[in-house]
GUMAR-488817 format. One record per residue (C-alpha): residue in three letters; residue number from 1; z, y, x; chain. Coordinates in nm, 4 decimals, padded with zeros to 6 digits. Layout:
BEGIN
     r     k         up      north       east   c
   ALA   NUM          Z          Y          X   A
...
This chain:
BEGIN
     r     k         up      north       east   c
   MET     1   -01.4814   -00.4922    02.1444   A
   SER     2   -01.8657   -00.6409    02.1735   A
   CYS     3   -01.7456   -00.8372    01.8376   A
   MET     4   -01.6718   -00.5130    01.6321   A
   LYS     5   -02.0316   -00.4045    01.6821   A
   ARG     6   -02.2473   -00.7268    01.5363   A
   PRO     7   -02.1082   -00.9727    01.3135   A
   TYR     8   -01.8530   -00.7140    01.1757   A
   PHE     9   -02.0502   -00.4695    01.0954   A
   LYS    10   -02.3712   -00.6879    00.9883   A
   LEU    11   -02.1470   -00.8732    00.7678   A
   LYS    12   -01.9781   -00.5191    00.6575   A
   LEU    13   -02.3131   -00.3738    00.5362   A
   TRP    14   -02.4141   -00.7199    00.3905   A
   ILE    15   -02.0826   -00.7148    00.1644   A
   GLU    16   -02.0777   -00.3422    00.0973   A
   GLY    17   -02.4167   -00.3888   -00.0885   A
   GLU    18   -02.3182   -00.7446   -00.2765   A
   LEU    19   -01.9301   -00.6533   -00.3905   A
   THR    20   -02.0440   -00.4755   -00.6791   A
   LYS    21   -02.2609   -00.7526   -00.8284   A
   MET    22   -01.9514   -01.0096   -00.8089   A
   ASN    23   -01.6594   -01.1005   -01.0099   A
   ILE    24   -01.2987   -01.0356   -00.8958   A
   LYS    25   -01.3198   -01.3971   -00.7874   A
   GLN    26   -01.6123   -01.4008   -00.5511   A
   GLN    27   -01.5049   -00.9939   -00.4450   A
   LEU    28   -01.1855   -01.2093   -00.3138   A
   ASN    29   -01.3390   -01.4869   -00.1344   A
   GLN    30   -01.6161   -01.2238    00.0375   A
   VAL    31   -01.3032   -01.0381    00.1446   A
   GLU    32   -01.2091   -01.3810    00.3427   A
   LYS    33   -01.5326   -01.4047    00.5119   A
   LEU    34   -01.4895   -01.0093    00.6084   A
   VAL    35   -01.1980   -01.0686    00.7914   A
   ASN    36   -01.3245   -01.4271    00.9449   A
   GLY    37   -01.6307   -01.2791    01.0586   A
   SER    38   -01.4804   -00.9475    01.2462   A
   CYS    39   -01.3867   -01.1014    01.5552   A
   HIS    40   -01.3480   -01.4272    01.7313   A
   GLU    41   -00.9925   -01.5593    01.8049   A
   SER    42   -00.9651   -01.4474    02.1695   A
   THR    43   -01.0854   -01.0880    02.0807   A
   VAL    44   -00.8403   -01.0929    01.7850   A
   LYS    45   -00.5589   -01.1611    02.0507   A
   GLU    46   -00.7226   -00.9205    02.2685   A
   ILE    47   -00.6778   -00.6316    02.0119   A
   GLU    48   -00.3500   -00.7272    01.8657   A
   LYS    49   -00.1867   -00.6185    02.1947   A
   GLN    50   -00.3343   -00.2596    02.1966   A
   LYS    51   -00.4020   -00.1786    01.8198   A
   PRO    52   -00.1133    00.0151    01.6516   A
   GLU    53    00.1405   -00.1052    01.4128   A
   ILE    54    00.1520   -00.0975    01.0282   A
   ALA    55    00.4989    00.1046    00.8840   A
   PHE    56    00.5079    00.0229    00.4993   A
   ALA    57    00.7591    00.3092    00.3329   A
   ILE    58    00.8821    00.2047   -00.0267   A
   SER    59    01.0663    00.5058   -00.1927   A
   LEU    60    01.2856    00.2749   -00.4694   A
   LYS    61    01.3750    00.4685   -00.7874   A
   SER    62    01.7489    00.5048   -00.8606   A
   LYS    63    01.9093    00.2754   -01.1501   A
   ARG    64    01.9930    00.6401   -01.3186   A
   VAL    65    01.6163    00.6591   -01.4010   A
   SER    66    01.5456    00.2997   -01.4526   A
   ARG    67    01.4967    00.1604   -01.7815   A
   ASP    68    01.5710   -00.2387   -01.6561   A
   TRP    69    01.7141   -00.2349   -01.2889   A
   GLU    70    01.6546   -00.6435   -01.3023   A
   LYS    71    01.3022   -00.6123   -01.3348   A
   VAL    72    01.2955   -00.3317   -01.0310   A
   GLN    73    01.4540   -00.5685   -00.8231   A
   ASN    74    01.1824   -00.8280   -00.9297   A
   ASN    75    00.8782   -00.5727   -00.8734   A
   LEU    76    01.0334   -00.5163   -00.5096   A
   SER    77    01.0790   -00.8432   -00.4339   A
   LEU    78    00.7082   -00.9267   -00.5174   A
   THR    79    00.6028   -00.6211   -00.3288   A
   LEU    80    00.7364   -00.7156   -00.0304   A
   LYS    81    00.6425   -01.1233   -00.0546   A
   SER    82    00.3179   -00.9981   -00.0734   A
   ILE    83    00.3753   -00.8001    00.2697   A
   LEU    84    00.5372   -01.0410    00.4255   A
   ASN    85    00.2933   -01.3341    00.3772   A
   ASN    86    00.0467   -01.1107    00.5628   A
   THR    87   -00.1205   -01.3427    00.8458   A
   ASP    88   -00.0604   -01.0359    01.0988   A
   PRO    89    00.3119   -01.0014    01.1765   A
   ASN    90    00.2583   -00.6584    01.3509   A
   PHE    91    00.4158   -00.4818    01.0467   A
   ILE    92    00.7797   -00.2846    00.9941   A
   ILE    93    00.8943   -00.2413    00.6199   A
   ILE    94    01.1112    00.0595    00.5597   A
   ILE    95    01.2954    00.1105    00.2224   A
   ALA    96    01.4665    00.4278    00.1292   A
   GLY    97    01.7144    00.4084   -00.2010   A
   HIS    98    02.0547    00.4881   -00.3580   A
   GLU    99    02.1147    00.1524   -00.4455   A
   LYS   100    02.0350   -00.1559   -00.2623   A
   PRO   101    01.8462   -00.4017   -00.4581   A
   ASN   102    02.0113   -00.7809   -00.4476   A
   ILE   103    01.7130   -00.9635   -00.3337   A
   GLU   104    01.6322   -01.2337   -00.0446   A
   GLU   105    01.3782   -01.0097    00.1014   A
   LEU   106    01.5861   -00.8007    00.2299   A
   ASN   107    01.6866   -00.9859    00.4557   A
   ASP   108    01.3930   -01.0325    00.6602   A
   LYS   109    01.4145   -00.8830    01.0096   A
   ARG   110    01.1023   -00.6910    00.9442   A
   VAL   111    01.2592   -00.4882    00.6517   A
   THR   112    01.4877   -00.1811    00.6745   A
   TRP   113    01.6911   -00.1067    00.4164   A
   LEU   114    01.7911    00.2650    00.3997   A
   SER   115    02.0702    00.4209    00.1749   A
   VAL   116    02.0590    00.8011    00.1131   A
   THR   117    02.2961    01.0198    00.0601   A
   PHE   118    02.1426    01.2885   -00.1796   A
   PRO   119    02.2047    01.2939   -00.5669   A
   PRO   120    01.9365    01.0525   -00.7710   A
   PRO   121    01.7128    01.2141   -00.9840   A
   SER   122    01.8892    01.3657   -01.3373   A
   ASN   123    01.5981    01.2247   -01.5596   A
   PRO   124    01.2401    01.0137   -01.4861   A
   ARG   125    01.0334    01.4382   -01.4390   A
   LYS   126    01.2209    01.4605   -01.1204   A
   ALA   127    01.1513    01.1413   -01.0225   A
   THR   128    00.8308    01.2222   -00.7850   A
   VAL   129    01.0025    01.4699   -00.6238   A
   ASP   130    01.3218    01.2148   -00.5580   A
   LYS   131    01.0242    00.9669   -00.4078   A
   ARG   132    00.9313    01.2178   -00.1630   A
   ARG   133    01.2706    01.2781   -00.0337   A
   LYS   134    01.2779    00.9128    00.0420   A
   ARG   135    00.9955    00.9320    00.2006   A
   MET   136    01.1126    01.2159    00.4064   A
   VAL   137    01.4107    01.0170    00.5325   A
   ILE   138    01.1946    00.7239    00.6432   A
   GLY   139    00.9672    00.9494    00.8228   A
   ALA   140    01.2405    01.1074    01.0104   A
   PHE   141    01.4163    00.7445    01.0666   A
   LEU   142    01.0522    00.6530    01.2372   A
   ARG   143    01.0554    00.9008    01.4639   A
   ARG   144    01.4472    00.8867    01.5728   A
   ASN   145    01.3613    00.4964    01.6919   A
   GLY   146    01.0122    00.6003    01.8747   A
   PHE   147    00.7507    00.4185    01.6113   A
   SER   148    00.3926    00.4994    01.6606   A
   GLY   149    00.1333    00.3588    01.4652   A
   TYR   150   -00.0155    00.3796    01.1122   A
   PHE   151    00.2615    00.4866    00.7841   A
   MET   152    00.1214    00.3801    00.4850   A
   PRO   153    00.3329    00.5042    00.1452   A
   LEU   154    00.3606    00.1792   -00.0733   A
   ASP   155    00.4724    00.1870   -00.4144   A
   ALA   156    00.7416   -00.0628   -00.5115   A
   ASP   157    00.5792   -00.2588   -00.7415   A
   ASP   158    00.2383   -00.2706   -00.5907   A
   TRP   159    00.0816   -00.6064   -00.3917   A
   ILE   160   -00.0819   -00.5900   -00.0792   A
   HIS   161   -00.3735   -00.8625    00.0420   A
   TYR   162   -00.2139   -01.1539    00.2741   A
   ARG   163   -00.5088   -01.0599    00.4878   A
   PHE   164   -00.4728   -00.6885    00.4541   A
   VAL   165   -00.2446   -00.5594    00.8143   A
   GLU   166   -00.4941   -00.8053    00.9977   A
   TYR   167   -00.8072   -00.6343    00.8409   A
   ILE   168   -00.6514   -00.2834    00.8963   A
   ARG   169   -00.5405   -00.3504    01.3036   A
   LEU   170   -00.9253   -00.5059    01.3516   A
   LEU   171   -01.0694   -00.1419    01.2849   A
   PRO   172   -01.1286    00.1253    01.5134   A
   ILE   173   -00.8522    00.3648    01.4565   A
   SER   174   -00.8479    00.6054    01.2317   A
   ASN   175   -00.6558    00.9378    01.1765   A
   THR   176   -00.6381    00.8396    00.8649   A
   ILE   177   -00.7744    00.5663    00.6197   A
   ILE   178   -00.8238    00.5659    00.2377   A
   LEU   179   -00.8728    00.2664    00.0002   A
   ASN   180   -01.1653    00.3728   -00.2131   A
   LYS   181   -01.1550    00.0283   -00.4004   A
   GLY   182   -00.8623   -00.1539   -00.5090   A
   PHE   183   -00.7297   -00.3817   -00.7431   A
   MET   184   -00.5570   -00.2797   -01.1410   A
   VAL   185   -00.3741   -00.5322   -01.3150   A
   ASN   186   -00.2464   -00.4772   -01.6716   A
   VAL   187    00.0389   -00.7806   -01.6782   A
   ILE   188    00.0628   -00.7339   -02.0531   A
   LYS   189   -00.2996   -00.7638   -02.1569   A
   ASN   190   -00.3136   -01.0374   -01.8230   A
   GLU   191   -00.6001   -00.8274   -01.7212   A
   VAL   192   -00.7533   -00.7362   -01.3977   A
   TRP   193   -01.0226   -00.5140   -01.2753   A
   THR   194   -01.1926   -00.3423   -01.0056   A
   GLN   195   -01.1261    00.0300   -00.9628   A
   ASN   196   -01.3417    00.2813   -00.7983   A
   GLN   197   -01.1406    00.5777   -00.6360   A
   PHE   198   -00.8527    00.3443   -00.6149   A
   TYR   199   -00.6813    00.6911   -00.4511   A
   ILE   200   -00.7031    00.8630   -00.7572   A
   TYR   201   -00.4967    00.6293   -00.9679   A
   CYS   202   -00.2579    00.4371   -00.6932   A
   GLY   203   -00.0372    00.6312   -00.4188   A
   SER   204   -00.0662    00.3203   -00.2198   A
   SER   205   -00.4293    00.4159   -00.1371   A
   SER   206   -00.4004    00.5719    00.2423   A
   LEU   207   -00.2729    00.5074    00.5777   A
   PHE   208   -00.1711    00.7896    00.8068   A
   TYR   209   -00.2056    00.7519    01.2350   A
   PHE   210    00.0830    00.9005    01.4219   A
   SER   211    00.1797    00.9089    01.7224   A
   ASN   212    00.5892    00.9508    01.7215   A
   ARG   213    00.5901    01.3267    01.7371   A
   ASP   214    00.4283    01.3522    01.4620   A
   PHE   215    00.7167    01.2179    01.2413   A
   PRO   216    00.9692    01.4776    01.1412   A
   LYS   217    01.3025    01.5776    01.3554   A
   SER   218    01.5052    01.5656    01.0276   A
   THR   219    01.4234    01.5726    00.6381   A
   LYS   220    01.4193    01.9625    00.6518   A
   LYS   221    01.1416    02.1257    00.5080   A
   SER   222    01.0680    02.3551    00.8099   A
   HIS   223    01.0384    01.9884    01.0887   A
   ILE   224    00.8443    01.8224    00.7944   A
   ASN   225    00.6064    02.1531    00.7743   A
   LYS   226    00.5773    02.1604    01.2071   A
   THR   227    00.4065    01.8165    01.2214   A
   ASP   228    00.1198    01.6159    01.0668   A
   PHE   229    00.3381    01.4511    00.8259   A
   LYS   230    00.3297    01.7240    00.5974   A
   TRP   231    00.0108    01.5316    00.4813   A
   VAL   232    00.1974    01.2316    00.3151   A
   MET   233    00.4191    01.4648    00.0859   A
   LYS   234    00.0555    01.5692   -00.0841   A
   ASN   235   -00.0403    01.4296   -00.3698   A
   HIS   236   -00.2774    01.0958   -00.3436   A
   VAL   237   -00.5687    01.2137   -00.5277   A
   LYS   238   -00.6442    01.4769   -00.2913   A
   VAL   239   -00.6154    01.2982    00.0672   A
   PRO   240   -00.9823    01.3174    00.1049   A
   GLN   241   -00.9975    01.6748    00.0931   A
   TYR   242   -00.7382    01.7656    00.2863   A
   VAL   243   -00.7206    01.5544    00.5613   A
   LYS   244   -01.0236    01.5638    00.8011   A
   ASN   245   -01.1949    01.2372    01.0070   A
   HIS   246   -01.0627    00.9975    00.7301   A
   THR   247   -01.2466    00.6306    00.6624   A
   MET   248   -01.2797    00.5076    00.3374   A
   ILE   249   -01.2692    00.1358    00.2789   A
   ASP   250   -01.4975   -00.0375   -00.0256   A
   TYR   251   -01.2635   -00.3521    00.0111   A
   PRO   252   -01.0238   -00.4182   -00.2529   A
   PHE   253   -00.7307   -00.4940   -00.0248   A
   VAL   254   -00.4224   -00.3490   -00.2719   A
   THR   255   -00.3152   -00.4428   -00.6308   A
   TYR   256   -00.1998   -00.1425   -00.8824   A
   VAL   257    00.0585   -00.3684   -01.1629   A
   LEU   258    00.0506   -00.1857   -01.4741   A
   ALA   259    00.2304   -00.2070   -01.7859   A
   HIS   260    00.5481   -00.4287   -01.6511   A
   GLY   261    00.7769   -00.1881   -01.8186   A
   GLU   262    00.9417    00.0415   -01.5444   A
   ASN   263    00.5737    00.2051   -01.4119   A
   LEU   264    00.6591    00.5713   -01.3509   A
   SER   265    00.3536    00.6875   -01.4686   A
   VAL   266    00.4085    00.5045   -01.8436   A
   ILE   267    00.7735    00.6546   -01.7942   A
   GLN   268    00.6515    01.0177   -01.7525   A
   GLY   269    00.3765    00.9980   -02.0158   A
   ILE   270    00.0985    01.0092   -01.7577   A
   ARG   271   -00.0287    00.6365   -01.8379   A
   ASP   272    00.0846    00.4063   -02.1105   A
   ASN   273    00.0692    00.0102   -02.1491   A
   ARG   274   -00.2904    00.0261   -02.3193   A
   THR   275   -00.4184    00.1277   -02.0304   A
   SER   276   -00.7129   -00.1261   -01.9330   A
   ALA   277   -01.0601   -00.1935   -01.7537   A
   GLU   278   -01.2146   -00.0359   -02.0613   A
   HIS   279   -01.0619    00.2855   -01.9839   A
   HIS   280   -01.1300    00.2823   -01.6457   A
   ASN   281   -01.5602    00.1900   -01.6845   A
   GLY   282   -01.4532   -00.1553   -01.5288   A
   VAL   283   -01.4360   -00.4827   -01.6092   A
   GLY   284   -01.2155   -00.6579   -01.6864   A
   GLU   285   -01.1014   -01.0298   -01.6273   A
   VAL   286   -00.8588   -01.2946   -01.7158   A
   LEU   287   -00.5733   -01.2694   -01.4685   A
   ASP   288   -00.5530   -01.6381   -01.3373   A
   ASP   289   -00.3689   -01.8024   -01.0627   A
   TRP   290   -00.6250   -01.7541   -00.7892   A
   PHE   291   -00.5718   -01.4153   -00.8236   A
   TYR   292   -00.1867   -01.4385   -00.7746   A
   ARG   293   -00.2777   -01.6967   -00.4642   A
   GLY   294   -00.4878   -01.3959   -00.3183   A
   PHE   295   -00.1855   -01.2150   -00.2887   A
   LYS   296    00.0934   -01.4357   -00.1972   A
   ILE   297    00.3318   -01.3191   -00.4614   A
   TRP   298    00.4360   -01.6938   -00.6006   A
   ASP   299    00.2832   -02.0416   -00.5195   A
   LYS   300    00.0888   -02.1188   -00.8590   A
């Protein structure tokens, strides 16, 4: 572990100071340097044996509250591509939903589909409760299957950097890892910007370390409240307030995608398709091919 004390933290401190001065393409290049400089190959192999896997937990919306089911499926496909193309294969993806999408990525052995039996929400206002109920189903599934490791709630339209898993598993284990920076994309405006306090805006912004007994035995509220899993049922905005001993990450490894037509926050009226860097005190840049390559969602 000695490499974690020298090259990793020396590079970490340098990047933290310089990151805010860089444009987005330079930031992505520095993320590469960060991961490359973390450890030598032999030490990485040793870490792989002992560091926890990551379980990405996706609650997929029902057709009943979607405007365009084809778009929902395409969004999920891109999200899964971004994860499946990660350099570190030590992860699983669990998706809970009512209607199973017809997309190729669901055939990957690292992806598990869980069909829920409770009724879908009757309108978009109830979709947030639906999302959390599906998250409970995923938690109970992981308990039954003996999983221990990081649990990351992930929206079905966000993108994960292709070296995210590798980076997280190089870090010392933390009760909770919170993403303080991330990217936001408006696909209509073809704009991307770096967002500070990313966890306020995006639900795909925290990883919780759980032993198997921290997951609920069932989806009953009484079982949920007896375990640390209750923290993932809270509003993501308040995670830093109610979770002790958390670690903040100031590198943009996740992209929150807006204005594709199926954003729950837009449908619920919390945000709208005009959202831009200007509204978020950010500096917008043109969304270009090099950005897509950083998230491996398609070849351009």
